[in-house]
C-alpha positions as CSV (number, residue, x, y, z in Angstrom):
1,M,8.4,10.2,-2.0
2,S,11.1,10.2,1.0
3,D,13.6,12.9,1.5
4,K,16.4,13.7,-1.9
5,L,18.8,11.4,-2.3
6,T,22.3,12.9,-1.7
7,R,24.1,10.8,-3.1
8,P,24.0,9.8,-7.6
9,L,21.9,7.9,-8.8
10,L,23.8,5.7,-11.8
11,L,21.7,4.7,-14.8
12,A,22.8,1.9,-17.2
13,G,20.8,2.1,-20.1
14,C,18.6,5.1,-21.0
15,G,16.6,3.3,-23.5
16,K,12.8,3.1,-23.4
17,M,12.4,2.4,-20.4
18,G,15.7,3.8,-18.5
19,S,14.0,6.9,-20.0
20,A,10.8,6.4,-18.7
21,M,12.5,6.1,-15.3
22,L,14.7,8.8,-15.3
23,S,11.9,11.3,-16.5
24,G,10.0,10.0,-13.0
25,W,12.6,10.5,-10.9
26,L,13.3,14.1,-12.7
27,E,9.7,15.0,-12.0
28,S,9.3,14.0,-8.2
29,G,12.8,15.5,-7.1
30,I,13.7,12.2,-5.7
31,A,17.4,12.2,-7.3
32,G,18.6,15.1,-5.3
33,G,22.4,13.8,-5.5
34,G,21.8,14.3,-9.5
35,V,22.1,10.9,-11.9
36,V,24.9,10.0,-14.4
37,A,23.8,8.0,-17.3
38,V,25.7,5.6,-19.0
39,E,24.0,5.4,-22.7
40,P,26.7,4.8,-25.7
41,M,24.0,6.1,-28.2
42,G,23.9,9.2,-25.7
43,A,20.6,10.0,-24.0
44,P,17.2,11.2,-25.4
45,S,17.0,14.7,-26.5
46,E,14.9,15.6,-23.7
47,F,17.2,15.4,-20.7
48,A,20.0,18.1,-22.9
49,N,18.9,20.7,-20.8
50,A,18.8,18.8,-17.1
51,G,20.9,20.6,-14.8
52,N,21.0,17.3,-12.6
53,V,21.8,14.9,-15.5
54,R,25.1,14.0,-16.9
55,V,25.7,11.2,-19.9
56,I,28.6,8.9,-20.2
57,A,29.6,6.5,-23.1
58,S,31.0,3.7,-20.7
59,A,31.2,3.3,-16.8
60,D,34.8,3.3,-17.3
61,E,34.4,7.6,-17.6
62,L,33.1,7.4,-14.0
63,A,36.0,8.9,-11.6
64,A,37.5,6.0,-9.3
65,D,35.9,7.7,-5.9
66,F,32.5,7.6,-7.7
67,D,30.1,6.5,-4.9
68,P,26.1,5.6,-6.5
69,E,23.3,4.9,-3.9
70,V,22.0,2.6,-6.1
71,V,22.7,1.6,-9.6
72,V,19.9,0.4,-11.9
73,F,20.4,-1.9,-14.8
74,A,17.8,-0.7,-17.3
75,V,19.8,-2.6,-20.6
76,K,18.3,-5.4,-22.4
77,P,18.7,-9.0,-20.8
78,Q,21.1,-9.9,-23.5
79,Q,23.4,-7.2,-22.9
80,M,23.5,-8.0,-19.2
81,D,26.8,-10.2,-19.1
82,A,28.7,-7.6,-21.2
83,V,27.4,-4.5,-18.8
84,A,27.1,-5.7,-15.1
85,P,31.1,-6.8,-14.2
86,A,31.8,-3.4,-14.9
87,Y,29.7,-2.2,-11.7
88,K,31.0,-5.1,-9.4
89,R,33.6,-2.4,-7.6
90,F,30.4,-0.8,-6.0
91,A,29.2,-3.7,-4.3
92,G,29.6,-4.9,-1.1
93,G,29.5,-1.3,0.3
94,D,26.3,0.9,0.7
95,T,25.1,1.1,-3.0
96,A,21.7,-0.9,-3.6
97,F,21.7,-2.6,-7.5
98,L,18.0,-2.2,-8.9
99,S,17.5,-4.4,-12.1
100,I,14.3,-4.4,-14.5
101,A,16.0,-6.7,-17.3
102,A,13.3,-9.7,-17.6
103,G,14.6,-12.8,-16.8
104,K,17.3,-11.9,-15.2
105,N,16.6,-12.9,-11.5
106,I,19.2,-12.4,-8.1
107,D,21.4,-16.0,-8.4
108,Y,22.2,-14.4,-12.0
109,F,23.0,-10.6,-10.3
110,T,24.8,-12.5,-6.9
111,S,27.1,-14.3,-9.8
112,Q,28.1,-11.1,-11.9
113,L,28.8,-8.7,-8.7
114,G,29.2,-10.9,-5.6
115,A,27.4,-12.5,-2.5
116,A,28.0,-9.1,-0.9
117,A,25.8,-7.4,-3.4
118,A,22.5,-5.5,-2.1
119,I,20.5,-6.6,-5.1
120,V,16.6,-5.5,-6.0
121,R,15.0,-7.4,-8.7
122,A,12.2,-5.5,-10.5
123,M,9.7,-6.6,-13.1
124,P,7.9,-3.4,-14.8
125,N,5.8,-2.6,-17.7
126,T,5.4,-0.2,-20.7
127,P,2.5,2.2,-19.4
128,A,5.7,3.4,-16.9
129,A,6.5,5.5,-20.1
130,I,3.1,7.6,-19.3
131,G,3.5,7.1,-15.4
132,Q,1.0,4.6,-15.3
133,G,2.9,1.4,-15.0
134,I,2.8,-1.4,-12.2
135,T,6.3,-3.1,-11.1
136,V,6.4,-6.1,-8.7
137,C,10.1,-6.1,-7.0
138,C,12.1,-8.3,-4.7
139,S,15.2,-8.5,-3.0
140,N,18.3,-10.6,-1.2
141,A,19.1,-10.8,2.2
142,A,22.3,-8.1,1.7
143,T,19.7,-5.7,0.7
144,S,18.7,-3.7,3.6
145,T,14.9,-2.4,4.8
146,A,15.9,1.4,3.5
147,Q,17.3,0.2,0.4
148,R,14.9,-2.0,-0.3
149,E,12.2,1.2,0.2
150,L,14.2,3.3,-1.7
151,C,14.2,1.0,-4.9
152,R,10.4,0.8,-4.2
153,Q,10.2,4.6,-4.6
154,L,12.4,4.9,-7.4
155,L,10.4,2.4,-9.2
156,A,6.9,4.2,-8.4
157,A,8.4,7.0,-10.1
158,T,6.7,5.7,-12.9
159,G,3.3,4.6,-11.4
160,E,2.5,1.9,-8.5
161,A,5.3,-0.2,-6.9
162,V,4.7,-3.0,-5.2
163,V,6.9,-5.4,-3.0
164,V,6.8,-9.3,-2.7
165,D,9.2,-11.7,-0.3
166,D,8.8,-14.6,-2.8
167,E,11.3,-13.9,-6.1
168,G,9.2,-17.5,-7.7
169,L,6.0,-14.9,-8.3
170,I,8.4,-12.3,-10.7
171,D,7.4,-15.1,-13.4
172,A,3.6,-14.9,-12.7
173,V,4.3,-11.3,-12.7
174,T,6.1,-11.1,-15.5
175,A,3.5,-13.2,-17.8
176,V,0.8,-10.7,-16.1
177,S,2.0,-7.8,-15.8
178,G,4.9,-7.5,-17.9
179,G,3.5,-8.8,-21.1
180,G,-0.1,-7.7,-20.4
181,P,0.1,-4.6,-22.2
182,A,0.9,-6.4,-25.4
183,Y,-2.3,-8.9,-24.5
184,V,-4.8,-5.5,-24.4
185,F,-3.4,-4.4,-27.6
186,L,-4.2,-7.5,-28.9
187,L,-7.7,-7.2,-27.7
188,I,-8.2,-3.7,-29.2
189,E,-6.8,-5.6,-32.4
190,C,-9.2,-8.3,-32.3
191,L,-12.2,-5.8,-31.7
192,A,-11.3,-3.6,-34.4
193,E,-11.1,-6.6,-36.8
194,A,-14.0,-8.1,-35.6
195,G,-16.0,-4.7,-36.0
196,V,-14.9,-4.8,-39.9
197,E,-16.2,-8.3,-40.0
198,A,-19.5,-7.0,-38.7
199,G,-19.5,-4.0,-41.5
200,L,-17.6,-0.9,-40.3
201,P,-15.4,0.9,-41.7
202,R,-11.7,0.0,-40.9
203,E,-11.1,3.8,-39.6
204,L,-13.9,3.7,-37.5
205,S,-13.9,0.7,-36.3
206,D,-10.4,1.0,-35.1
207,R,-11.4,4.2,-33.0
208,L,-14.5,2.6,-31.3
209,A,-12.3,-0.7,-30.4
210,L,-9.2,2.1,-29.2
211,L,-11.0,4.1,-26.8
212,T,-13.3,1.2,-25.8
213,V,-10.7,-0.4,-24.2
214,A,-9.0,2.8,-23.0
215,G,-12.2,3.9,-21.4
216,S,-12.8,0.8,-19.9
217,G,-9.7,0.7,-18.3
218,Q,-10.0,3.8,-17.3
219,L,-13.5,3.2,-15.7
220,A,-12.4,0.6,-14.0
221,L,-9.5,2.1,-12.2
222,T,-11.1,4.5,-10.7
223,S,-14.7,3.1,-10.0
224,D,-14.9,1.6,-6.5
225,E,-17.1,-1.3,-8.5
226,P,-14.8,-4.8,-9.6
227,P,-14.4,-5.3,-12.8
228,S,-17.3,-8.5,-12.7
229,T,-19.7,-5.7,-11.3
230,L,-19.0,-3.3,-13.9
231,R,-19.4,-5.6,-16.3
232,E,-22.8,-7.2,-15.1
233,N,-23.6,-3.1,-15.2
234,V,-23.1,-3.4,-18.7
235,T,-25.2,-6.4,-19.7
236,S,-28.9,-5.6,-19.8
237,P,-30.8,-9.1,-20.0
238,G,-31.7,-11.0,-23.2
239,G,-29.4,-7.8,-24.8
240,T,-26.5,-7.9,-27.2
241,T,-23.9,-8.1,-24.9
242,L,-25.3,-10.8,-23.3
243,E,-25.2,-13.2,-26.6
244,A,-21.5,-12.2,-27.2
245,L,-20.8,-12.7,-23.4
246,K,-22.7,-16.2,-24.0
247,I,-19.4,-16.9,-26.5
248,L,-16.5,-15.5,-24.2
249,M,-17.5,-16.5,-21.1
250,A,-18.3,-20.4,-22.6
251,G,-16.1,-23.2,-21.6
252,D,-13.6,-22.7,-24.3
253,G,-13.9,-18.5,-24.3
254,L,-11.4,-16.1,-23.0
255,Q,-10.4,-17.4,-19.2
256,P,-9.7,-20.7,-20.1
257,L,-7.9,-18.9,-23.2
258,M,-6.3,-16.6,-21.0
259,T,-4.9,-19.2,-18.5
260,R,-3.2,-21.2,-21.0
261,A,-1.8,-17.9,-22.3
262,I,-0.3,-17.1,-18.6
263,A,0.9,-20.5,-18.1
264,A,3.1,-20.3,-21.1
265,A,4.6,-17.0,-20.4
266,T,5.3,-17.9,-17.0
267,E,7.3,-21.1,-18.0
268,R,8.7,-19.2,-20.3
269,S,10.4,-16.3,-17.9
270,R,11.5,-19.6,-15.5
271,E,13.2,-21.4,-18.3
272,L,14.7,-17.9,-19.2
273,A,15.7,-17.3,-15.8
274,G,18.0,-20.6,-15.8
């Protein structure tokens, strides 16, 4: 992490993802200038005793001379039309705007905040809630190198953060990593159901599926070998795993199915971005 910020962070939205980011900032110590969270419902109780966090119900409560280093939009995409205009007064100076709202592209925020606004668009995923997320971000021409790096470090407080230059990649990122946790959860469901169909008690099959997927993911993350090699290590010639893989790796198996799914999600992301 860089040195602590001396100016405050302004967090618009303190729901699940906003709270995850706030927890990461507090743990890392990057928010040296403090955090102001705008959340009509009030911030989660775990932040009640955080001395450098102030929670307000509306942006109208911000002082006229309030000068945030970064404004972070962590509200739902469908709420953005009502939320973003209240922060336009910070555009054009040395404040950066960081959005994690899916489907809201840089052009959208330019229309809301003005051409002079420094905008960073990011796509995180839900494992950020446990500090194991991955986020990909991109920025507009009004964003300085220092501002882009600062936003990357804020995002890295909840896992890994990667910067790309081509905003067009964000749609595929949304499909792969943004929606990816749902696909993995579905895999757990399907593996467990298949175990029940094979004769396992429901409770045992659920536990086997959950820990197998979780443990395999951790093994892949920490191993020096690629997933393909790890797969081969589990697959004995003529064994049971090979029989299953003959089905999963067939021409109509898992890969073409996943390819179609990612293509559909990518196209929907483009449609939502307008």
